[in-house]
All heavy atoms as a GROMACS GRO file, in nm:
protein
  564
    1MET      N    1   0.085  -0.119  -0.002
    1MET     CA    2  -0.004   0.000  -0.001
    1MET      C    3   0.089   0.127   0.001
    1MET      O    4   0.169   0.142   0.086
    1MET     CB    5  -0.091  -0.001   0.123
    1MET     CG    6  -0.166   0.131   0.136
    1MET     SD    7  -0.277   0.158   0.278
    1MET     CE    8  -0.261   0.026   0.385
    2ALA      N    9   0.077   0.209  -0.098
    2ALA     CA   10   0.156   0.331  -0.108
    2ALA      C   11   0.092   0.443  -0.039
    2ALA      O   12  -0.028   0.459  -0.015
    2ALA     CB   13   0.176   0.366  -0.252
    3LYS      N   14   0.180   0.539   0.013
    3LYS     CA   15   0.124   0.658   0.070
    3LYS      C   16   0.204   0.779   0.006
    3LYS      O   17   0.302   0.759  -0.049
    3LYS     CB   18   0.142   0.654   0.229
    3LYS     CG   19   0.285   0.652   0.269
    3LYS     CD   20   0.290   0.653   0.422
    3LYS     CE   21   0.439   0.651   0.469
    3LYS     NZ   22   0.448   0.656   0.616
    4SER      N   23   0.142   0.893   0.032
    4SER     CA   24   0.215   1.010  -0.030
    4SER      C   25   0.339   1.042   0.050
    4SER      O   26   0.356   1.005   0.170
    4SER     CB   27   0.121   1.131  -0.036
    4SER     OG   28   0.083   1.167   0.098
    5PHE      N   29   0.434   1.103  -0.008
    5PHE     CA   30   0.559   1.139   0.048
    5PHE      C   31   0.539   1.260   0.133
    5PHE      O   32   0.552   1.378   0.087
    5PHE     CB   33   0.671   1.161  -0.064
    5PHE     CG   34   0.809   1.166  -0.003
    5PHE    CD1   35   0.866   1.065   0.058
    5PHE    CD2   36   0.882   1.289  -0.012
    5PHE    CE1   37   0.992   1.069   0.104
    5PHE    CE2   38   1.008   1.300   0.034
    5PHE     CZ   39   1.067   1.186   0.096
    6LYS      N   40   0.506   1.250   0.261
    6LYS     CA   41   0.477   1.361   0.353
    6LYS      C   42   0.592   1.412   0.434
    6LYS      O   43   0.591   1.507   0.494
    6LYS     CB   44   0.369   1.316   0.451
    6LYS     CG   45   0.237   1.277   0.381
    6LYS     CD   46   0.136   1.235   0.477
    6LYS     CE   47   0.006   1.185   0.407
    6LYS     NZ   48  -0.088   1.133   0.496
    7ASN      N   49   0.709   1.341   0.425
    7ASN     CA   50   0.820   1.375   0.507
    7ASN      C   51   0.927   1.448   0.433
    7ASN      O   52   1.042   1.442   0.470
    7ASN     CB   53   0.877   1.248   0.579
    7ASN     CG   54   0.778   1.202   0.678
    7ASN    OD1   55   0.714   1.276   0.753
    7ASN    ND2   56   0.764   1.071   0.682
    8GLY      N   57   0.897   1.517   0.324
    8GLY     CA   58   0.989   1.590   0.245
    8GLY      C   59   1.076   1.685   0.322
    8GLY      O   60   1.190   1.695   0.315
    9VAL      N   61   1.009   1.761   0.413
    9VAL     CA   62   1.071   1.863   0.496
    9VAL      C   63   1.171   1.794   0.587
    9VAL      O   64   1.285   1.837   0.598
    9VAL     CB   65   0.971   1.947   0.574
    9VAL    CG1   66   1.041   2.038   0.667
    9VAL    CG2   67   0.887   2.028   0.476
   10SER      N   68   1.133   1.684   0.647
   10SER     CA   69   1.225   1.609   0.735
   10SER      C   70   1.340   1.556   0.663
   10SER      O   71   1.456   1.562   0.708
   10SER     CB   72   1.151   1.495   0.801
   10SER     OG   73   1.051   1.545   0.883
   11LEU      N   74   1.321   1.509   0.542
   11LEU     CA   75   1.433   1.453   0.461
   11LEU      C   76   1.525   1.569   0.426
   11LEU      O   77   1.649   1.548   0.432
   11LEU     CB   78   1.378   1.387   0.325
   11LEU     CG   79   1.481   1.341   0.225
   11LEU    CD1   80   1.574   1.235   0.290
   11LEU    CD2   81   1.418   1.287   0.104
   12HIS      N   82   1.478   1.682   0.385
   12HIS     CA   83   1.560   1.794   0.346
   12HIS      C   84   1.643   1.841   0.471
   12HIS      O   85   1.764   1.870   0.456
   12HIS     CB   86   1.484   1.911   0.294
   12HIS     CG   87   1.452   1.891   0.150
   12HIS    ND1   88   1.345   1.810   0.105
   12HIS    CD2   89   1.505   1.936   0.036
   12HIS    CE1   90   1.344   1.813  -0.018
   12HIS    NE2   91   1.441   1.886  -0.068
   13ARG      N   92   1.582   1.837   0.591
   13ARG     CA   93   1.659   1.874   0.712
   13ARG      C   94   1.769   1.770   0.741
   13ARG      O   95   1.880   1.809   0.781
   13ARG     CB   96   1.566   1.886   0.833
   13ARG     CG   97   1.479   2.004   0.829
   13ARG     CD   98   1.388   2.017   0.944
   13ARG     NE   99   1.299   2.125   0.940
   13ARG     CZ  100   1.178   2.134   0.993
   13ARG    NH1  101   1.133   2.023   1.061
   13ARG    NH2  102   1.100   2.231   0.983
   14LEU      N  103   1.738   1.651   0.726
   14LEU     CA  104   1.837   1.541   0.736
   14LEU      C  105   1.950   1.563   0.644
   14LEU      O  106   2.069   1.555   0.682
   14LEU     CB  107   1.775   1.405   0.711
   14LEU     CG  108   1.866   1.278   0.730
   14LEU    CD1  109   1.897   1.248   0.871
   14LEU    CD2  110   1.805   1.163   0.652
   15LEU      N  111   1.926   1.593   0.520
   15LEU     CA  112   2.029   1.609   0.416
   15LEU      C  113   2.116   1.737   0.444
   15LEU      O  114   2.225   1.733   0.411
   15LEU     CB  115   1.973   1.605   0.274
   15LEU     CG  116   1.902   1.478   0.240
   15LEU    CD1  117   1.837   1.505   0.101
   15LEU    CD2  118   1.994   1.364   0.236
   16GLU      N  119   2.052   1.833   0.499
   16GLU     CA  120   2.126   1.958   0.525
   16GLU      C  121   2.216   1.955   0.642
   16GLU      O  122   2.318   2.019   0.652
   16GLU     CB  123   2.019   2.078   0.540
   16GLU     CG  124   1.951   2.116   0.417
   16GLU     CD  125   1.840   2.214   0.446
   16GLU    OE1  126   1.791   2.223   0.554
   16GLU    OE2  127   1.814   2.288   0.351
   17ALA      N  128   2.175   1.874   0.745
   17ALA     CA  129   2.246   1.877   0.878
   17ALA      C  130   2.329   1.758   0.915
   17ALA      O  131   2.421   1.771   0.996
   17ALA     CB  132   2.147   1.909   0.984
   18SER      N  133   2.303   1.644   0.856
   18SER     CA  134   2.375   1.522   0.898
   18SER      C  135   2.516   1.515   0.838
   18SER      O  136   2.537   1.568   0.738
   18SER     CB  137   2.296   1.393   0.855
   18SER     OG  138   2.175   1.401   0.917
   19PRO      N  139   2.605   1.451   0.918
   19PRO     CA  140   2.739   1.432   0.863
   19PRO      C  141   2.731   1.349   0.734
   19PRO      O  142   2.653   1.254   0.724
   19PRO     CB  143   2.810   1.344   0.970
   19PRO     CG  144   2.730   1.378   1.097
   19PRO     CD  145   2.586   1.397   1.049
   20LEU      N  146   2.808   1.384   0.630
   20LEU     CA  147   2.806   1.308   0.507
   20LEU      C  148   2.835   1.167   0.519
   20LEU      O  149   2.783   1.082   0.450
   20LEU     CB  150   2.896   1.382   0.404
   20LEU     CG  151   2.848   1.522   0.358
   20LEU    CD1  152   2.948   1.567   0.242
   20LEU    CD2  153   2.712   1.518   0.299
   21ALA      N  154   2.931   1.131   0.610
   21ALA     CA  155   2.966   0.992   0.628
   21ALA      C  156   2.843   0.912   0.670
   21ALA      O  157   2.818   0.798   0.630
   21ALA     CB  158   3.083   0.975   0.722
   22ALA      N  159   2.762   0.967   0.754
   22ALA     CA  160   2.648   0.901   0.807
   22ALA      C  161   2.540   0.889   0.696
   22ALA      O  162   2.472   0.791   0.686
   22ALA     CB  163   2.589   0.973   0.927
   23LEU      N  164   2.528   0.994   0.627
   23LEU     CA  165   2.434   0.997   0.501
   23LEU      C  166   2.466   0.898   0.407
   23LEU      O  167   2.375   0.828   0.355
   23LEU     CB  168   2.425   1.140   0.444
   23LEU     CG  169   2.350   1.244   0.525
   23LEU    CD1  170   2.363   1.378   0.452
   23LEU    CD2  171   2.207   1.211   0.537
   24GLU      N  172   2.588   0.881   0.374
   24GLU     CA  173   2.630   0.790   0.268
   24GLU      C  174   2.580   0.647   0.305
   24GLU      O  175   2.521   0.579   0.224
   24GLU     CB  176   2.783   0.785   0.255
   24GLU     CG  177   2.832   0.691   0.149
   24GLU     CD  178   2.978   0.698   0.121
   24GLU    OE1  179   3.056   0.762   0.203
   24GLU    OE2  180   3.025   0.636   0.028
   25GLY      N  181   2.609   0.606   0.426
   25GLY     CA  182   2.561   0.473   0.470
   25GLY      C  183   2.418   0.459   0.483
   25GLY      O  184   2.365   0.359   0.442
   26PHE      N  185   2.356   0.558   0.533
   26PHE     CA  186   2.211   0.556   0.552
   26PHE      C  187   2.139   0.549   0.414
   26PHE      O  188   2.047   0.470   0.390
   26PHE     CB  189   2.158   0.687   0.623
   26PHE     CG  190   2.012   0.695   0.623
   26PHE    CD1  191   1.931   0.616   0.710
   26PHE    CD2  192   1.951   0.791   0.544
   26PHE    CE1  193   1.795   0.631   0.712
   26PHE    CE2  194   1.811   0.805   0.544
   26PHE     CZ  195   1.736   0.728   0.629
   27LEU      N  196   2.178   0.631   0.316
   27LEU     CA  197   2.119   0.635   0.188
   27LEU      C  198   2.146   0.511   0.102
   27LEU      O  199   2.067   0.476   0.017
   27LEU     CB  200   2.157   0.767   0.114
   27LEU     CG  201   2.111   0.897   0.181
   27LEU    CD1  202   2.168   1.016   0.098
   27LEU    CD2  203   1.958   0.903   0.177
   28ALA      N  204   2.252   0.447   0.132
   28ALA     CA  205   2.288   0.319   0.058
   28ALA      C  206   2.199   0.202   0.107
   28ALA      O  207   2.178   0.103   0.029
   28ALA     CB  208   2.433   0.285   0.075
   29THR      N  209   2.144   0.218   0.233
   29THR     CA  210   2.075   0.102   0.283
   29THR      C  211   1.925   0.128   0.304
   29THR      O  212   1.849   0.031   0.336
   29THR     CB  213   2.138   0.048   0.420
   29THR    OG1  214   2.135   0.165   0.508
   29THR    CG2  215   2.276   0.004   0.398
   30VAL      N  216   1.882   0.249   0.299
   30VAL     CA  217   1.744   0.287   0.325
   30VAL      C  218   1.651   0.196   0.229
   30VAL      O  219   1.683   0.177   0.117
   30VAL     CB  220   1.718   0.438   0.309
   30VAL    CG1  221   1.725   0.478   0.168
   30VAL    CG2  222   1.588   0.472   0.375
   31ASP      N  223   1.540   0.162   0.282
   31ASP     CA  224   1.441   0.086   0.205
   31ASP      C  225   1.510  -0.046   0.147
   31ASP      O  226   1.490  -0.082   0.030
   31ASP     CB  227   1.375   0.161   0.097
   31ASP     CG  228   1.280   0.262   0.154
   31ASP    OD1  229   1.226   0.239   0.255
   31ASP    OD2  230   1.270   0.373   0.093
   32LYS      N  231   1.599  -0.109   0.225
   32LYS     CA  232   1.667  -0.231   0.184
   32LYS      C  233   1.741  -0.210   0.056
   32LYS      O  234   1.750  -0.303  -0.031
   32LYS     CB  235   1.572  -0.347   0.177
   32LYS     CG  236   1.503  -0.373   0.310
   32LYS     CD  237   1.405  -0.486   0.305
   32LYS     CE  238   1.340  -0.501   0.434
   32LYS     NZ  239   1.223  -0.593   0.434
   33GLY      N  240   1.789  -0.089   0.026
   33GLY     CA  241   1.874  -0.061  -0.092
   33GLY      C  242   1.795  -0.035  -0.222
   33GLY      O  243   1.849  -0.016  -0.320
   34GLN      N  244   1.661  -0.040  -0.213
   34GLN     CA  245   1.579  -0.017  -0.329
   34GLN      C  246   1.603   0.121  -0.397
   34GLN      O  247   1.599   0.134  -0.516
   34GLN     CB  248   1.427  -0.021  -0.302
   34GLN     CG  249   1.386  -0.162  -0.265
   34GLN     CD  250   1.240  -0.172  -0.227
   34GLN    OE1  251   1.185  -0.075  -0.176
   34GLN    NE2  252   1.179  -0.279  -0.248
   35TYR      N  253   1.638   0.221  -0.317
   35TYR     CA  254   1.660   0.355  -0.371
   35TYR      C  255   1.809   0.394  -0.381
   35TYR      O  256   1.840   0.502  -0.405
   35TYR     CB  257   1.580   0.462  -0.292
   35TYR     CG  258   1.434   0.447  -0.314
   35TYR    CD1  259   1.354   0.380  -0.206
   35TYR    CD2  260   1.371   0.487  -0.427
   35TYR    CE1  261   1.213   0.365  -0.225
   35TYR    CE2  262   1.233   0.471  -0.439
   35TYR     CZ  263   1.155   0.408  -0.342
   35TYR     OH  264   1.021   0.388  -0.360
   36ALA      N  265   1.898   0.298  -0.342
   36ALA     CA  266   2.040   0.326  -0.350
   36ALA      C  267   2.093   0.377  -0.476
   36ALA      O  268   2.182   0.464  -0.482
   36ALA     CB  269   2.117   0.197  -0.300
   37ALA      N  270   2.035   0.328  -0.589
   37ALA     CA  271   2.077   0.378  -0.722
   37ALA      C  272   2.055   0.521  -0.744
   37ALA      O  273   2.126   0.585  -0.823
   37ALA     CB  274   2.010   0.284  -0.825
   38ILE      N  275   1.954   0.575  -0.677
   38ILE     CA  276   1.920   0.717  -0.696
   38ILE      C  277   2.039   0.801  -0.652
   38ILE      O  278   2.067   0.902  -0.710
   38ILE     CB  279   1.798   0.752  -0.609
   38ILE    CG1  280   1.675   0.677  -0.662
   38ILE    CG2  281   1.775   0.904  -0.610
   38ILE    CD1  282   1.547   0.690  -0.582
   39PHE      N  283   2.114   0.758  -0.550
   39PHE     CA  284   2.225   0.829  -0.495
   39PHE      C  285   2.363   0.780  -0.544
   39PHE      O  286   2.467   0.826  -0.493
   39PHE     CB  287   2.221   0.826  -0.342
   39PHE     CG  288   2.084   0.883  -0.286
   39PHE    CD1  289   1.989   0.799  -0.255
   39PHE    CD2  290   2.071   1.019  -0.278
   39PHE    CE1  291   1.869   0.854  -0.204
   39PHE    CE2  292   1.955   1.072  -0.233
   39PHE     CZ  293   1.846   0.989  -0.197
   40SER      N  294   2.361   0.695  -0.641
   40SER     CA  295   2.489   0.639  -0.684
   40SER      C  296   2.581   0.726  -0.756
   40SER      O  297   2.699   0.707  -0.766
   40SER     CB  298   2.464   0.517  -0.779
   40SER     OG  299   2.395   0.554  -0.900
   41ASP      N  300   2.530   0.841  -0.807
   41ASP     CA  301   2.619   0.945  -0.878
   41ASP      C  302   2.684   1.041  -0.781
   41ASP      O  303   2.771   1.119  -0.826
   41ASP     CB  304   2.533   1.021  -0.982
   41ASP     CG  305   2.500   0.934  -1.098
   41ASP    OD1  306   2.559   0.829  -1.121
   41ASP    OD2  307   2.397   0.976  -1.164
   42VAL      N  308   2.653   1.039  -0.657
   42VAL     CA  309   2.710   1.133  -0.560
   42VAL      C  310   2.854   1.083  -0.536
   42VAL      O  311   2.883   0.976  -0.508
   42VAL     CB  312   2.628   1.126  -0.431
   42VAL    CG1  313   2.695   1.219  -0.321
   42VAL    CG2  314   2.484   1.168  -0.447
   43GLN      N  315   2.950   1.191  -0.552
   43GLN     CA  316   3.081   1.167  -0.536
   43GLN      C  317   3.131   1.198  -0.389
   43GLN      O  318   3.182   1.295  -0.355
   43GLN     CB  319   3.164   1.257  -0.629
   43GLN     CG  320   3.135   1.237  -0.776
   43GLN     CD  321   3.172   1.095  -0.822
   43GLN    OE1  322   3.281   1.044  -0.790
   43GLN    NE2  323   3.082   1.030  -0.892
   44TRP      N  324   3.093   1.099  -0.296
   44TRP     CA  325   3.119   1.117  -0.159
   44TRP      C  326   3.263   1.143  -0.124
   44TRP      O  327   3.291   1.224  -0.037
   44TRP     CB  328   3.069   0.992  -0.084
   44TRP     CG  329   2.921   0.952  -0.101
   44TRP    CD1  330   2.869   0.865  -0.191
   44TRP    CD2  331   2.813   1.021  -0.038
   44TRP    NE1  332   2.732   0.870  -0.179
   44TRP    CE2  333   2.696   0.959  -0.082
   44TRP    CE3  334   2.799   1.120   0.064
   44TRP    CZ2  335   2.567   0.999  -0.042
   44TRP    CZ3  336   2.675   1.151   0.109
   44TRP    CH2  337   2.560   1.092   0.057
   45ALA      N  338   3.354   1.076  -0.193
   45ALA     CA  339   3.498   1.093  -0.161
   45ALA      C  340   3.548   1.231  -0.189
   45ALA      O  341   3.655   1.274  -0.139
   45ALA     CB  342   3.577   0.988  -0.234
   46SER      N  343   3.473   1.315  -0.270
   46SER     CA  344   3.519   1.440  -0.305
   46SER      C  345   3.494   1.547  -0.191
   46SER      O  346   3.532   1.669  -0.206
   46SER     CB  347   3.453   1.492  -0.436
   46SER     OG  348   3.321   1.514  -0.411
   47ALA      N  349   3.430   1.507  -0.084
   47ALA     CA  350   3.397   1.596   0.027
   47ALA      C  351   3.524   1.628   0.108
   47ALA      O  352   3.544   1.575   0.218
   47ALA     CB  353   3.289   1.540   0.110
   48THR      N  354   3.612   1.709   0.051
   48THR     CA  355   3.737   1.739   0.121
   48THR      C  356   3.742   1.871   0.182
   48THR      O  357   3.832   1.902   0.259
   48THR     CB  358   3.853   1.720   0.019
   48THR    OG1  359   3.834   1.799  -0.091
   48THR    CG2  360   3.860   1.577  -0.022
   49ASP      N  361   3.660   1.963   0.149
   49ASP     CA  362   3.655   2.100   0.200
   49ASP      C  363   3.513   2.146   0.206
   49ASP      O  364   3.418   2.081   0.160
   49ASP     CB  365   3.744   2.192   0.114
   49ASP     CG  366   3.702   2.202  -0.030
   49ASP    OD1  367   3.580   2.191  -0.064
   49ASP    OD2  368   3.789   2.218  -0.112
   50ALA      N  369   3.490   2.265   0.266
   50ALA     CA  370   3.361   2.320   0.281
   50ALA      C  371   3.283   2.335   0.148
   50ALA      O  372   3.162   2.313   0.143
   50ALA     CB  373   3.361   2.451   0.356
   51ALA      N  374   3.349   2.386   0.047
   51ALA     CA  375   3.283   2.404  -0.075
   51ALA      C  376   3.232   2.280  -0.141
   51ALA      O  377   3.125   2.264  -0.197
   51ALA     CB  378   3.377   2.478  -0.179
   52SER      N  379   3.322   2.169  -0.137
   52SER     CA  380   3.279   2.037  -0.197
   52SER      C  381   3.167   1.972  -0.112
   52SER      O  382   3.075   1.914  -0.167
   52SER     CB  383   3.397   1.948  -0.212
   52SER     OG  384   3.459   1.926  -0.087
   53ILE      N  385   3.174   1.993   0.011
   53ILE     CA  386   3.063   1.940   0.098
   53ILE      C  387   2.929   2.006   0.069
   53ILE      O  388   2.824   1.947   0.054
   53ILE     CB  389   3.098   1.956   0.250
   53ILE    CG1  390   3.214   1.861   0.294
   53ILE    CG2  391   2.978   1.934   0.341
   53ILE    CD1  392   3.274   1.884   0.424
   54GLN      N  393   2.931   2.137   0.053
   54GLN     CA  394   2.816   2.217   0.007
   54GLN      C  395   2.761   2.168  -0.125
   54GLN      O  396   2.645   2.159  -0.147
   54GLN     CB  397   2.836   2.367   0.013
   54GLN     CG  398   2.829   2.426   0.154
   54GLN     CD  399   2.696   2.406   0.214
   54GLN    OE1  400   2.688   2.318   0.307
   54GLN    NE2  401   2.592   2.462   0.169
   55ALA      N  402   2.848   2.143  -0.219
   55ALA     CA  403   2.813   2.093  -0.348
   55ALA      C  404   2.744   1.957  -0.344
   55ALA      O  405   2.644   1.932  -0.409
   55ALA     CB  406   2.932   2.087  -0.442
   56ILE      N  407   2.798   1.869  -0.258
   56ILE     CA  408   2.737   1.737  -0.240
   56ILE      C  409   2.602   1.751  -0.169
   56ILE      O  410   2.504   1.689  -0.218
   56ILE     CB  411   2.830   1.640  -0.155
   56ILE    CG1  412   2.946   1.611  -0.240
   56ILE    CG2  413   2.749   1.523  -0.101
   56ILE    CD1  414   3.054   1.528  -0.169
   57ARG      N  415   2.586   1.838  -0.073
   57ARG     CA  416   2.459   1.860  -0.010
   57ARG      C  417   2.359   1.921  -0.115
   57ARG      O  418   2.241   1.868  -0.109
   57ARG     CB  419   2.472   1.957   0.107
   57ARG     CG  420   2.536   1.893   0.228
   57ARG     CD  421   2.521   1.978   0.354
   57ARG     NE  422   2.612   1.928   0.457
   57ARG     CZ  423   2.578   1.823   0.532
   57ARG    NH1  424   2.474   1.750   0.514
   57ARG    NH2  425   2.667   1.778   0.630
   58ALA      N  426   2.400   2.007  -0.198
   58ALA     CA  427   2.314   2.063  -0.295
   58ALA      C  428   2.266   1.951  -0.396
   58ALA      O  429   2.147   1.948  -0.436
   58ALA     CB  430   2.385   2.173  -0.375
   59GLN      N  431   2.351   1.864  -0.432
   59GLN     CA  432   2.322   1.752  -0.515
   59GLN      C  433   2.228   1.659  -0.447
   59GLN      O  434   2.124   1.614  -0.516
   59GLN     CB  435   2.449   1.671  -0.555
   59GLN     CG  436   2.421   1.558  -0.652
   59GLN     CD  437   2.551   1.474  -0.678
   59GLN    OE1  438   2.648   1.492  -0.622
   59GLN    NE2  439   2.533   1.388  -0.779
   60LEU      N  440   2.239   1.635  -0.318
   60LEU     CA  441   2.148   1.547  -0.252
   60LEU      C  442   2.009   1.606  -0.240
   60LEU      O  443   1.902   1.542  -0.255
   60LEU     CB  444   2.202   1.524  -0.103
   60LEU     CG  445   2.329   1.433  -0.093
   60LEU    CD1  446   2.375   1.433   0.049
   60LEU    CD2  447   2.300   1.287  -0.135
   61LEU      N  448   2.004   1.739  -0.219
   61LEU     CA  449   1.882   1.812  -0.208
   61LEU      C  450   1.803   1.808  -0.345
   61LEU      O  451   1.684   1.796  -0.353
   61LEU     CB  452   1.899   1.952  -0.163
   61LEU     CG  453   1.933   1.957  -0.015
   61LEU    CD1  454   1.981   2.096   0.026
   61LEU    CD2  455   1.823   1.917   0.079
   62ASP      N  456   1.882   1.824  -0.454
   62ASP     CA  457   1.823   1.813  -0.586
   62ASP      C  458   1.765   1.674  -0.614
   62ASP      O  459   1.659   1.666  -0.665
   62ASP     CB  460   1.928   1.850  -0.700
   62ASP     CG  461   1.968   1.996  -0.701
   62ASP    OD1  462   1.894   2.073  -0.643
   62ASP    OD2  463   2.070   2.023  -0.767
   63ILE      N  464   1.838   1.580  -0.571
   63ILE     CA  465   1.787   1.437  -0.589
   63ILE      C  466   1.659   1.421  -0.508
   63ILE      O  467   1.556   1.367  -0.558
   63ILE     CB  468   1.888   1.338  -0.545
   63ILE    CG1  469   2.005   1.339  -0.644
   63ILE    CG2  470   1.831   1.192  -0.538
   63ILE    CD1  471   2.132   1.261  -0.599
   64ALA      N  472   1.658   1.463  -0.383
   64ALA     CA  473   1.547   1.451  -0.292
   64ALA      C  474   1.424   1.523  -0.351
   64ALA      O  475   1.307   1.477  -0.338
   64ALA     CB  476   1.575   1.496  -0.154
   65SER      N  477   1.454   1.642  -0.403
   65SER     CA  478   1.340   1.723  -0.464
   65SER      C  479   1.276   1.656  -0.580
   65SER      O  480   1.163   1.682  -0.618
   65SER     CB  481   1.392   1.865  -0.500
   65SER     OG  482   1.429   1.930  -0.383
   66ALA      N  483   1.355   1.575  -0.650
   66ALA     CA  484   1.307   1.507  -0.773
   66ALA      C  485   1.229   1.367  -0.744
   66ALA      O  486   1.178   1.310  -0.833
   66ALA     CB  487   1.413   1.486  -0.868
   67LEU      N  488   1.229   1.326  -0.619
   67LEU     CA  489   1.166   1.206  -0.585
   67LEU      C  490   1.013   1.212  -0.612
   67LEU      O  491   0.950   1.316  -0.593
   67LEU     CB  492   1.182   1.176  -0.432
   67LEU     CG  493   1.320   1.126  -0.389
   67LEU    CD1  494   1.320   1.114  -0.243
   67LEU    CD2  495   1.363   0.998  -0.452
   68LYS      N  496   0.964   1.111  -0.668
   68LYS     CA  497   0.816   1.097  -0.697
   68LYS      C  498   0.745   1.097  -0.563
   68LYS      O  499   0.794   1.046  -0.464
   68LYS     CB  500   0.789   0.971  -0.779
   68LYS     CG  501   0.846   0.973  -0.910
   68LYS     CD  502   0.815   0.842  -0.985
   68LYS     CE  503   0.877   0.840  -1.119
   68LYS     NZ  504   0.842   0.724  -1.195
   69PRO      N  505   0.623   1.154  -0.564
   69PRO     CA  506   0.546   1.163  -0.440
   69PRO      C  507   0.513   1.017  -0.376
   69PRO      O  508   0.497   1.013  -0.258
   69PRO     CB  509   0.414   1.229  -0.485
   69PRO     CG  510   0.451   1.299  -0.609
   69PRO     CD  511   0.559   1.226  -0.672
   70ASP      N  512   0.512   0.916  -0.456
   70ASP     CA  513   0.491   0.788  -0.401
   70ASP      C  514   0.616   0.709  -0.358
   70ASP      O  515   0.612   0.586  -0.345
   70ASP     CB  516   0.404   0.703  -0.486
   70ASP     CG  517   0.465   0.672  -0.617
   70ASP    OD1  518   0.569   0.736  -0.652
   70ASP    OD2  519   0.412   0.588  -0.690
   71ALA      N  520   0.728   0.781  -0.342
   71ALA     CA  521   0.855   0.714  -0.309
   71ALA      C  522   0.853   0.648  -0.170
   71ALA      O  523   0.922   0.554  -0.149
   71ALA     CB  524   0.971   0.815  -0.322
   72ALA      N  525   0.768   0.703  -0.081
   72ALA     CA  526   0.765   0.644   0.050
   72ALA      C  527   0.652   0.542   0.057
   72ALA      O  528   0.545   0.573   0.017
   72ALA     CB  529   0.738   0.753   0.150
   73VAL      N  530   0.682   0.428   0.094
   73VAL     CA  531   0.576   0.323   0.104
   73VAL      C  532   0.581   0.262   0.244
   73VAL      O  533   0.684   0.257   0.313
   73VAL     CB  534   0.599   0.211  -0.002
   73VAL    CG1  535   0.582   0.259  -0.138
   73VAL    CG2  536   0.733   0.144   0.015
   74LEU      N  537   0.470   0.203   0.281
   74LEU     CA  538   0.467   0.138   0.414
   74LEU      C  539   0.549   0.011   0.413
   74LEU      O  540   0.542  -0.061   0.316
   74LEU     CB  541   0.315   0.099   0.445
   74LEU     CG  542   0.227   0.218   0.475
   74LEU    CD1  543   0.084   0.174   0.490
   74LEU    CD2  544   0.274   0.295   0.596
   75CYS      N  545   0.626  -0.008   0.518
   75CYS     CA  546   0.710  -0.122   0.520
   75CYS      C  547   0.653  -0.250   0.593
   75CYS      O  548   0.710  -0.357   0.591
   75CYS     CB  549   0.844  -0.087   0.591
   75CYS     SG  550   0.936   0.042   0.506
   76TRP      N  551   0.535  -0.228   0.651
   76TRP     CA  552   0.481  -0.343   0.726
   76TRP      C  553   0.356  -0.396   0.658
   76TRP      O  554   0.303  -0.358   0.571
   76TRP     CB  555   0.454  -0.308   0.870
   76TRP     CG  556   0.366  -0.201   0.889
   76TRP    CD1  557   0.228  -0.194   0.891
   76TRP    CD2  558   0.394  -0.060   0.911
   76TRP    NE1  559   0.177  -0.071   0.909
   76TRP    CE2  560   0.281   0.014   0.918
   76TRP    CE3  561   0.519   0.006   0.912
   76TRP    CZ2  562   0.279   0.149   0.931
   76TRP    CZ3  563   0.523   0.144   0.938
   76TRP    CH2  564   0.399   0.213   0.942
   0.00000   0.00000   0.00000
């Protein structure tokens, strides 16, 4: 049973504030890896300074903004 993606604001806050190392692992395993390919183009290793970290965060936010409204589904 699908539901609408109501947690967009929470996702954006997570992407803006969480350490990139934590995000990388989380995004690779969320939903048992079903959406891992969405984030496969992110160059995590390039996060070596503030500017590159901001660029990665901007890329993550762009990806999140492009998610279809039915991306979130009930897991039980």
